[in-house]
PDB file as gemmi writes it, atoms N, CA and C in Angstrom:
CRYST1    1.000    1.000    1.000  90.00  90.00  90.00 P 1                      
ATOM      1  N   MET A   1    -101.941 -52.632 -32.834  1.00  0.00           N  
ATOM      2  CA  MET A   1    -102.586 -52.384 -31.231  1.00  0.00           C  
ATOM      3  C   MET A   1    -102.877 -53.943 -30.933  1.00  0.00           C  
ATOM      4  N   LYS A   2    -101.957 -54.790 -30.078  1.00  0.00           N  
ATOM      5  CA  LYS A   2    -102.315 -55.605 -29.615  1.00  0.00           C  
ATOM      6  C   LYS A   2    -104.059 -56.077 -28.954  1.00  0.00           C  
ATOM      7  N   ILE A   3    -104.546 -54.811 -28.335  1.00  0.00           N  
ATOM      8  CA  ILE A   3    -106.031 -55.400 -27.940  1.00  0.00           C  
ATOM      9  C   ILE A   3    -107.012 -55.164 -29.271  1.00  0.00           C  
ATOM     10  N   GLU A   4    -106.334 -54.419 -30.123  1.00  0.00           N  
ATOM     11  CA  GLU A   4    -107.468 -54.383 -31.235  1.00  0.00           C  
ATOM     12  C   GLU A   4    -107.692 -55.730 -31.773  1.00  0.00           C  
ATOM     13  N   LYS A   5    -106.474 -56.338 -31.684  1.00  0.00           N  
ATOM     14  CA  LYS A   5    -106.474 -57.657 -32.584  1.00  0.00           C  
ATOM     15  C   LYS A   5    -107.269 -58.476 -31.724  1.00  0.00           C  
ATOM     16  N   GLU A   6    -107.127 -58.449 -30.808  1.00  0.00           N  
ATOM     17  CA  GLU A   6    -107.526 -59.704 -29.647  1.00  0.00           C  
ATOM     18  C   GLU A   6    -109.203 -59.017 -29.763  1.00  0.00           C  
ATOM     19  N   VAL A   7    -109.524 -58.022 -29.625  1.00  0.00           N  
ATOM     20  CA  VAL A   7    -111.185 -57.622 -29.586  1.00  0.00           C  
ATOM     21  C   VAL A   7    -111.806 -57.705 -30.945  1.00  0.00           C  
ATOM     22  N   VAL A   8    -110.958 -57.627 -32.045  1.00  0.00           N  
ATOM     23  CA  VAL A   8    -111.913 -57.777 -33.705  1.00  0.00           C  
ATOM     24  C   VAL A   8    -111.966 -59.304 -33.311  1.00  0.00           C  
ATOM     25  N   SER A   9    -110.928 -60.451 -33.654  1.00  0.00           N  
ATOM     26  CA  SER A   9    -111.129 -61.798 -33.443  1.00  0.00           C  
ATOM     27  C   SER A   9    -112.068 -62.122 -31.970  1.00  0.00           C  
ATOM     28  N   PHE A  10    -111.925 -62.004 -31.020  1.00  0.00           N  
ATOM     29  CA  PHE A  10    -113.100 -62.187 -29.930  1.00  0.00           C  
ATOM     30  C   PHE A  10    -114.439 -61.938 -30.350  1.00  0.00           C  
ATOM     31  N   LEU A  11    -114.555 -60.733 -30.820  1.00  0.00           N  
ATOM     32  CA  LEU A  11    -116.309 -60.130 -31.792  1.00  0.00           C  
ATOM     33  C   LEU A  11    -116.278 -61.286 -33.168  1.00  0.00           C  
ATOM     34  N   LYS A  12    -115.459 -61.217 -33.883  1.00  0.00           N  
ATOM     35  CA  LYS A  12    -115.500 -62.024 -34.849  1.00  0.00           C  
ATOM     36  C   LYS A  12    -116.257 -63.702 -34.381  1.00  0.00           C  
ATOM     37  N   ASP A  13    -114.888 -64.664 -33.128  1.00  0.00           N  
ATOM     38  CA  ASP A  13    -115.600 -65.950 -33.022  1.00  0.00           C  
ATOM     39  C   ASP A  13    -116.340 -65.891 -32.377  1.00  0.00           C  
ATOM     40  N   PHE A  14    -117.135 -64.836 -31.197  1.00  0.00           N  
ATOM     41  CA  PHE A  14    -118.423 -64.757 -30.471  1.00  0.00           C  
ATOM     42  C   PHE A  14    -119.686 -64.948 -31.202  1.00  0.00           C  
ATOM     43  N   LYS A  15    -119.311 -63.929 -32.307  1.00  0.00           N  
ATOM     44  CA  LYS A  15    -120.878 -63.634 -33.187  1.00  0.00           C  
ATOM     45  C   LYS A  15    -120.957 -64.784 -33.842  1.00  0.00           C  
ATOM     46  N   GLU A  16    -119.784 -65.560 -34.260  1.00  0.00           N  
ATOM     47  CA  GLU A  16    -120.166 -67.289 -35.261  1.00  0.00           C  
ATOM     48  C   GLU A  16    -120.444 -68.283 -34.034  1.00  0.00           C  
ATOM     49  N   LYS A  17    -120.352 -68.210 -32.834  1.00  0.00           N  
ATOM     50  CA  LYS A  17    -120.653 -69.438 -31.998  1.00  0.00           C  
ATOM     51  C   LYS A  17    -121.843 -68.550 -31.443  1.00  0.00           C  
ATOM     52  N   MET A  18    -121.866 -67.697 -30.965  1.00  0.00           N  
ATOM     53  CA  MET A  18    -123.462 -67.241 -31.313  1.00  0.00           C  
ATOM     54  C   MET A  18    -124.430 -67.642 -31.981  1.00  0.00           C  
ATOM     55  N   LYS A  19    -124.228 -67.682 -33.393  1.00  0.00           N  
ATOM     56  CA  LYS A  19    -125.355 -68.157 -34.073  1.00  0.00           C  
ATOM     57  C   LYS A  19    -125.575 -69.868 -34.068  1.00  0.00           C  
ATOM     58  N   ILE A  20    -124.791 -70.215 -33.343  1.00  0.00           N  
ATOM     59  CA  ILE A  20    -124.636 -71.716 -33.376  1.00  0.00           C  
ATOM     60  C   ILE A  20    -125.380 -72.764 -31.922  1.00  0.00           C  
ATOM     61  N   TRP A  21    -124.485 -72.078 -31.170  1.00  0.00           N  
ATOM     62  CA  TRP A  21    -124.706 -72.103 -29.599  1.00  0.00           C  
ATOM     63  C   TRP A  21    -125.768 -71.407 -28.774  1.00  0.00           C  
ATOM     64  N   ASN A  22    -125.900 -70.090 -29.310  1.00  0.00           N  
ATOM     65  CA  ASN A  22    -126.939 -69.409 -28.660  1.00  0.00           C  
ATOM     66  C   ASN A  22    -126.123 -68.677 -27.686  1.00  0.00           C  
ATOM     67  N   VAL A  23    -126.335 -68.072 -26.923  1.00  0.00           N  
ATOM     68  CA  VAL A  23    -125.815 -67.356 -25.434  1.00  0.00           C  
ATOM     69  C   VAL A  23    -125.961 -67.656 -24.348  1.00  0.00           C  
ATOM     70  N   TYR A  24    -125.587 -67.139 -23.272  1.00  0.00           N  
ATOM     71  CA  TYR A  24    -125.999 -67.496 -21.505  1.00  0.00           C  
ATOM     72  C   TYR A  24    -125.810 -65.852 -20.933  1.00  0.00           C  
ATOM     73  N   PHE A  25    -127.115 -66.416 -20.731  1.00  0.00           N  
ATOM     74  CA  PHE A  25    -126.788 -64.474 -20.049  1.00  0.00           C  
ATOM     75  C   PHE A  25    -127.000 -64.809 -17.771  1.00  0.00           C  
ATOM     76  N   ARG A  26    -126.277 -64.204 -17.038  1.00  0.00           N  
ATOM     77  CA  ARG A  26    -126.565 -64.330 -15.614  1.00  0.00           C  
ATOM     78  C   ARG A  26    -127.291 -63.435 -15.297  1.00  0.00           C  
ATOM     79  N   ASP A  27    -128.874 -64.070 -15.344  1.00  0.00           N  
ATOM     80  CA  ASP A  27    -130.079 -63.270 -14.534  1.00  0.00           C  
ATOM     81  C   ASP A  27    -130.241 -62.983 -13.415  1.00  0.00           C  
ATOM     82  N   ASP A  28    -128.678 -63.522 -12.378  1.00  0.00           N  
ATOM     83  CA  ASP A  28    -129.045 -63.472 -10.911  1.00  0.00           C  
ATOM     84  C   ASP A  28    -128.107 -62.333 -10.292  1.00  0.00           C  
ATOM     85  N   ARG A  29    -127.621 -61.454 -11.368  1.00  0.00           N  
ATOM     86  CA  ARG A  29    -127.437 -60.612 -10.619  1.00  0.00           C  
ATOM     87  C   ARG A  29    -128.058 -59.155 -10.543  1.00  0.00           C  
ATOM     88  N   SER A  30    -127.942 -58.848  -9.382  1.00  0.00           N  
ATOM     89  CA  SER A  30    -129.647 -57.697  -9.108  1.00  0.00           C  
ATOM     90  C   SER A  30    -128.739 -56.412 -10.039  1.00  0.00           C  
ATOM     91  N   LYS A  31    -127.295 -56.135 -10.407  1.00  0.00           N  
ATOM     92  CA  LYS A  31    -126.938 -54.767 -10.846  1.00  0.00           C  
ATOM     93  C   LYS A  31    -127.181 -54.896 -12.538  1.00  0.00           C  
ATOM     94  N   ASN A  32    -127.061 -56.437 -12.842  1.00  0.00           N  
ATOM     95  CA  ASN A  32    -127.623 -56.898 -14.129  1.00  0.00           C  
ATOM     96  C   ASN A  32    -128.931 -56.401 -14.674  1.00  0.00           C  
ATOM     97  N   LEU A  33    -130.021 -57.113 -13.722  1.00  0.00           N  
ATOM     98  CA  LEU A  33    -131.160 -56.851 -13.745  1.00  0.00           C  
ATOM     99  C   LEU A  33    -131.806 -55.241 -13.692  1.00  0.00           C  
ATOM    100  N   ASN A  34    -131.120 -54.452 -12.657  1.00  0.00           N  
ATOM    101  CA  ASN A  34    -131.470 -53.401 -12.523  1.00  0.00           C  
ATOM    102  C   ASN A  34    -131.396 -52.175 -13.822  1.00  0.00           C  
ATOM    103  N   ALA A  35    -129.941 -52.400 -14.613  1.00  0.00           N  
ATOM    104  CA  ALA A  35    -129.717 -52.273 -15.861  1.00  0.00           C  
ATOM    105  C   ALA A  35    -130.588 -52.635 -16.746  1.00  0.00           C  
ATOM    106  N   MET A  36    -130.821 -53.321 -16.811  1.00  0.00           N  
ATOM    107  CA  MET A  36    -132.232 -53.611 -17.781  1.00  0.00           C  
ATOM    108  C   MET A  36    -133.232 -53.116 -17.570  1.00  0.00           C  
ATOM    109  N   LEU A  37    -133.887 -52.781 -16.540  1.00  0.00           N  
ATOM    110  CA  LEU A  37    -135.021 -52.093 -16.236  1.00  0.00           C  
ATOM    111  C   LEU A  37    -134.759 -50.585 -16.462  1.00  0.00           C  
ATOM    112  N   ALA A  38    -133.418 -49.960 -16.016  1.00  0.00           N  
ATOM    113  CA  ALA A  38    -133.183 -48.706 -16.067  1.00  0.00           C  
ATOM    114  C   ALA A  38    -133.309 -48.340 -18.296  1.00  0.00           C  
ATOM    115  N   LEU A  39    -132.273 -49.407 -18.913  1.00  0.00           N  
ATOM    116  CA  LEU A  39    -132.534 -48.805 -20.126  1.00  0.00           C  
ATOM    117  C   LEU A  39    -133.425 -49.209 -20.557  1.00  0.00           C  
ATOM    118  N   GLU A  40    -134.242 -50.004 -20.254  1.00  0.00           N  
ATOM    119  CA  GLU A  40    -135.987 -50.207 -20.782  1.00  0.00           C  
ATOM    120  C   GLU A  40    -135.578 -51.288 -22.013  1.00  0.00           C  
ATOM    121  N   LEU A  41    -134.942 -52.360 -21.675  1.00  0.00           N  
ATOM    122  CA  LEU A  41    -134.368 -53.341 -22.242  1.00  0.00           C  
ATOM    123  C   LEU A  41    -134.519 -54.860 -21.751  1.00  0.00           C  
ATOM    124  N   ARG A  42    -135.493 -55.302 -23.247  1.00  0.00           N  
ATOM    125  CA  ARG A  42    -135.831 -56.993 -22.673  1.00  0.00           C  
ATOM    126  C   ARG A  42    -134.869 -57.654 -22.896  1.00  0.00           C  
ATOM    127  N   SER A  43    -135.057 -58.549 -22.196  1.00  0.00           N  
ATOM    128  CA  SER A  43    -134.157 -59.887 -22.273  1.00  0.00           C  
ATOM    129  C   SER A  43    -133.376 -60.309 -23.816  1.00  0.00           C  
ATOM    130  N   ILE A  44    -134.627 -60.102 -24.420  1.00  0.00           N  
ATOM    131  CA  ILE A  44    -134.819 -60.771 -25.481  1.00  0.00           C  
ATOM    132  C   ILE A  44    -133.946 -59.783 -26.673  1.00  0.00           C  
ATOM    133  N   GLU A  45    -133.982 -58.619 -26.102  1.00  0.00           N  
ATOM    134  CA  GLU A  45    -132.933 -57.867 -26.732  1.00  0.00           C  
ATOM    135  C   GLU A  45    -132.056 -57.909 -26.839  1.00  0.00           C  
ATOM    136  N   ARG A  46    -130.900 -58.237 -25.837  1.00  0.00           N  
ATOM    137  CA  ARG A  46    -129.526 -58.312 -25.334  1.00  0.00           C  
ATOM    138  C   ARG A  46    -128.873 -58.893 -26.806  1.00  0.00           C  
ATOM    139  N   LYS A  47    -129.070 -60.403 -27.179  1.00  0.00           N  
ATOM    140  CA  LYS A  47    -128.550 -60.909 -28.741  1.00  0.00           C  
ATOM    141  C   LYS A  47    -128.506 -59.989 -29.362  1.00  0.00           C  
ATOM    142  N   ASN A  48    -129.561 -59.011 -29.594  1.00  0.00           N  
ATOM    143  CA  ASN A  48    -129.308 -58.171 -30.859  1.00  0.00           C  
ATOM    144  C   ASN A  48    -128.621 -57.364 -30.779  1.00  0.00           C  
ATOM    145  N   VAL A  49    -128.182 -56.665 -29.378  1.00  0.00           N  
ATOM    146  CA  VAL A  49    -127.118 -55.538 -28.824  1.00  0.00           C  
ATOM    147  C   VAL A  49    -125.836 -56.260 -29.080  1.00  0.00           C  
ATOM    148  N   LEU A  50    -125.619 -57.822 -28.601  1.00  0.00           N  
ATOM    149  CA  LEU A  50    -124.709 -58.251 -28.837  1.00  0.00           C  
ATOM    150  C   LEU A  50    -123.969 -58.326 -30.406  1.00  0.00           C  
ATOM    151  N   GLU A  51    -125.002 -58.507 -31.154  1.00  0.00           N  
ATOM    152  CA  GLU A  51    -124.845 -58.682 -32.942  1.00  0.00           C  
ATOM    153  C   GLU A  51    -124.044 -57.751 -33.159  1.00  0.00           C  
ATOM    154  N   THR A  52    -124.632 -56.817 -32.521  1.00  0.00           N  
ATOM    155  CA  THR A  52    -124.261 -55.314 -33.476  1.00  0.00           C  
ATOM    156  C   THR A  52    -123.216 -54.215 -32.698  1.00  0.00           C  
ATOM    157  N   LEU A  53    -122.261 -54.683 -31.478  1.00  0.00           N  
ATOM    158  CA  LEU A  53    -121.142 -54.612 -31.043  1.00  0.00           C  
ATOM    159  C   LEU A  53    -119.835 -54.806 -32.442  1.00  0.00           C  
ATOM    160  N   GLU A  54    -119.303 -53.700 -32.170  1.00  0.00           N  
ATOM    161  CA  GLU A  54    -117.765 -53.441 -32.982  1.00  0.00           C  
ATOM    162  C   GLU A  54    -116.883 -52.938 -32.254  1.00  0.00           C  
ATOM    163  N   LYS A  55    -115.523 -53.369 -32.410  1.00  0.00           N  
ATOM    164  CA  LYS A  55    -114.650 -53.053 -31.705  1.00  0.00           C  
ATOM    165  C   LYS A  55    -114.359 -51.879 -31.078  1.00  0.00           C  
ATOM    166  N   GLU A  56    -114.878 -50.511 -31.763  1.00  0.00           N  
ATOM    167  CA  GLU A  56    -115.151 -49.346 -30.730  1.00  0.00           C  
ATOM    168  C   GLU A  56    -115.963 -49.364 -29.164  1.00  0.00           C  
ATOM    169  N   ASP A  57    -116.856 -50.195 -29.629  1.00  0.00           N  
ATOM    170  CA  ASP A  57    -117.719 -50.508 -28.115  1.00  0.00           C  
ATOM    171  C   ASP A  57    -117.104 -50.789 -27.390  1.00  0.00           C  
ATOM    172  N   TYR A  58    -115.490 -51.117 -27.256  1.00  0.00           N  
ATOM    173  CA  TYR A  58    -114.898 -52.409 -26.119  1.00  0.00           C  
ATOM    174  C   TYR A  58    -114.472 -51.140 -25.381  1.00  0.00           C  
ATOM    175  N   SER A  59    -114.518 -51.403 -24.186  1.00  0.00           N  
ATOM    176  CA  SER A  59    -114.225 -50.424 -22.918  1.00  0.00           C  
ATOM    177  C   SER A  59    -113.312 -51.166 -21.844  1.00  0.00           C  
ATOM    178  N   SER A  60    -113.263 -52.170 -21.648  1.00  0.00           N  
ATOM    179  CA  SER A  60    -112.043 -53.348 -20.885  1.00  0.00           C  
ATOM    180  C   SER A  60    -112.087 -54.194 -20.819  1.00  0.00           C  
ATOM    181  N   GLY A  61    -111.233 -55.260 -20.499  1.00  0.00           N  
ATOM    182  CA  GLY A  61    -111.907 -56.875 -20.567  1.00  0.00           C  
ATOM    183  C   GLY A  61    -110.373 -57.159 -20.977  1.00  0.00           C  
ATOM    184  N   PRO A  62    -110.179 -59.106 -20.961  1.00  0.00           N  
ATOM    185  CA  PRO A  62    -111.590 -59.444 -20.471  1.00  0.00           C  
ATOM    186  C   PRO A  62    -111.285 -59.206 -18.774  1.00  0.00           C  
ATOM    187  N   ILE A  63    -112.134 -60.175 -18.179  1.00  0.00           N  
ATOM    188  CA  ILE A  63    -112.471 -60.336 -17.061  1.00  0.00           C  
ATOM    189  C   ILE A  63    -112.485 -61.242 -16.410  1.00  0.00           C  
ATOM    190  N   GLU A  64    -111.972 -61.655 -15.021  1.00  0.00           N  
ATOM    191  CA  GLU A  64    -111.980 -63.466 -14.782  1.00  0.00           C  
ATOM    192  C   GLU A  64    -113.489 -63.278 -13.675  1.00  0.00           C  
ATOM    193  N   ASP A  65    -114.209 -64.286 -14.121  1.00  0.00           N  
ATOM    194  CA  ASP A  65    -115.154 -64.579 -13.056  1.00  0.00           C  
ATOM    195  C   ASP A  65    -115.248 -65.883 -12.388  1.00  0.00           C  
ATOM    196  N   LYS A  66    -115.500 -65.570 -11.065  1.00  0.00           N  
ATOM    197  CA  LYS A  66    -115.034 -66.843 -10.449  1.00  0.00           C  
ATOM    198  C   LYS A  66    -116.351 -68.399 -10.262  1.00  0.00           C  
ATOM    199  N   LEU A  67    -117.429 -67.554 -11.357  1.00  0.00           N  
ATOM    200  CA  LEU A  67    -118.464 -68.642 -11.316  1.00  0.00           C  
ATOM    201  C   LEU A  67    -118.059 -68.939 -12.787  1.00  0.00           C  
ATOM    202  N   ILE A  68    -117.944 -67.962 -13.850  1.00  0.00           N  
ATOM    203  CA  ILE A  68    -117.994 -68.778 -15.336  1.00  0.00           C  
ATOM    204  C   ILE A  68    -116.726 -68.923 -15.714  1.00  0.00           C  
ATOM    205  N   GLY A  69    -115.693 -67.835 -15.655  1.00  0.00           N  
ATOM    206  CA  GLY A  69    -114.076 -67.922 -16.353  1.00  0.00           C  
ATOM    207  C   GLY A  69    -114.294 -66.576 -16.393  1.00  0.00           C  
ATOM    208  N   VAL A  70    -113.970 -66.178 -18.112  1.00  0.00           N  
ATOM    209  CA  VAL A  70    -113.399 -65.060 -18.367  1.00  0.00           C  
ATOM    210  C   VAL A  70    -114.884 -64.526 -19.000  1.00  0.00           C  
ATOM    211  N   ILE A  71    -115.059 -63.341 -19.145  1.00  0.00           N  
ATOM    212  CA  ILE A  71    -116.271 -62.494 -19.451  1.00  0.00           C  
ATOM    213  C   ILE A  71    -115.300 -61.221 -20.365  1.00  0.00           C  
ATOM    214  N   TRP A  72    -116.291 -61.101 -21.097  1.00  0.00           N  
ATOM    215  CA  TRP A  72    -115.616 -59.857 -22.106  1.00  0.00           C  
ATOM    216  C   TRP A  72    -116.935 -58.528 -21.994  1.00  0.00           C  
ATOM    217  N   ILE A  73    -118.150 -59.607 -21.763  1.00  0.00           N  
ATOM    218  CA  ILE A  73    -119.524 -58.296 -22.307  1.00  0.00           C  
ATOM    219  C   ILE A  73    -120.193 -58.544 -20.895  1.00  0.00           C  
ATOM    220  N   SER A  74    -120.782 -57.135 -20.528  1.00  0.00           N  
ATOM    221  CA  SER A  74    -121.235 -57.448 -19.437  1.00  0.00           C  
ATOM    222  C   SER A  74    -122.773 -56.493 -19.380  1.00  0.00           C  
ATOM    223  N   PHE A  75    -123.830 -56.841 -19.520  1.00  0.00           N  
ATOM    224  CA  PHE A  75    -125.274 -55.630 -18.928  1.00  0.00           C  
ATOM    225  C   PHE A  75    -124.941 -54.959 -17.888  1.00  0.00           C  
ATOM    226  N   HIS A  76    -124.692 -54.028 -17.271  1.00  0.00           N  
ATOM    227  CA  HIS A  76    -125.080 -53.233 -16.132  1.00  0.00           C  
ATOM    228  C   HIS A  76    -124.562 -51.662 -16.599  1.00  0.00           C  
ATOM    229  N   LEU A  77    -124.979 -51.009 -15.518  1.00  0.00           N  
ATOM    230  CA  LEU A  77    -124.782 -49.320 -15.430  1.00  0.00           C  
ATOM    231  C   LEU A  77    -123.202 -49.333 -15.106  1.00  0.00           C  
ATOM    232  N   ALA A  78    -122.608 -48.075 -15.662  1.00  0.00           N  
ATOM    233  CA  ALA A  78    -121.476 -47.821 -15.426  1.00  0.00           C  
ATOM    234  C   ALA A  78    -121.247 -47.848 -13.647  1.00  0.00           C  
ATOM    235  N   GLU A  79    -119.930 -48.522 -13.597  1.00  0.00           N  
ATOM    236  CA  GLU A  79    -119.456 -48.343 -11.849  1.00  0.00           C  
ATOM    237  C   GLU A  79    -118.466 -47.468 -11.818  1.00  0.00           C  
ATOM    238  N   HIS A  80    -117.489 -46.766 -12.997  1.00  0.00           N  
ATOM    239  CA  HIS A  80    -116.792 -46.067 -12.921  1.00  0.00           C  
ATOM    240  C   HIS A  80    -117.196 -45.489 -14.420  1.00  0.00           C  
ATOM    241  N   LYS A  81    -115.736 -44.239 -14.846  1.00  0.00           N  
ATOM    242  CA  LYS A  81    -116.190 -43.593 -15.945  1.00  0.00           C  
ATOM    243  C   LYS A  81    -115.411 -44.473 -16.716  1.00  0.00           C  
ATOM    244  N   MET A  82    -116.453 -44.619 -18.187  1.00  0.00           N  
ATOM    245  CA  MET A  82    -115.827 -45.863 -19.227  1.00  0.00           C  
ATOM    246  C   MET A  82    -114.901 -44.892 -19.952  1.00  0.00           C  
ATOM    247  N   ASN A  83    -113.644 -45.908 -20.716  1.00  0.00           N  
ATOM    248  CA  ASN A  83    -112.735 -45.258 -21.811  1.00  0.00           C  
ATOM    249  C   ASN A  83    -113.190 -46.332 -22.537  1.00  0.00           C  
ATOM    250  N   TYR A  84    -113.420 -45.805 -24.127  1.00  0.00           N  
ATOM    251  CA  TYR A  84    -113.348 -46.602 -25.067  1.00  0.00           C  
ATOM    252  C   TYR A  84    -112.131 -46.771 -26.285  1.00  0.00           C  
ATOM    253  N   PRO A  85    -110.412 -47.287 -25.638  1.00  0.00           N  
ATOM    254  CA  PRO A  85    -109.250 -46.895 -25.990  1.00  0.00           C  
ATOM    255  C   PRO A  85    -109.721 -47.117 -27.797  1.00  0.00           C  
ATOM    256  N   LEU A  86    -110.427 -47.674 -28.289  1.00  0.00           N  
ATOM    257  CA  LEU A  86    -110.215 -48.231 -29.666  1.00  0.00           C  
ATOM    258  C   LEU A  86    -110.759 -47.080 -30.655  1.00  0.00           C  
ATOM    259  N   LYS A  87    -112.014 -46.246 -30.185  1.00  0.00           N  
ATOM    260  CA  LYS A  87    -112.989 -44.971 -30.537  1.00  0.00           C  
ATOM    261  C   LYS A  87    -111.615 -43.924 -31.384  1.00  0.00           C  
TER     262      LYS A  87                                                      
END                                                                             
């Protein structure tokens, strides 16, 4: 499955790069901040969540963002029914 290979490759590369460059979070979007409050997730804990992601956690993406470019991971409450094609 092409998407499975793409997701596995992305997660591997992302986790390695995160160790070196850290990670940037967009804290200027209300839906992201509201999700953090609803999930009782502190900002510092987001990186821990990212470090534990596996291919089975994949829902969709990548998504093109007008300000940043390509986004694979976002912290917000589901806006539609979630589908996990790699589970």
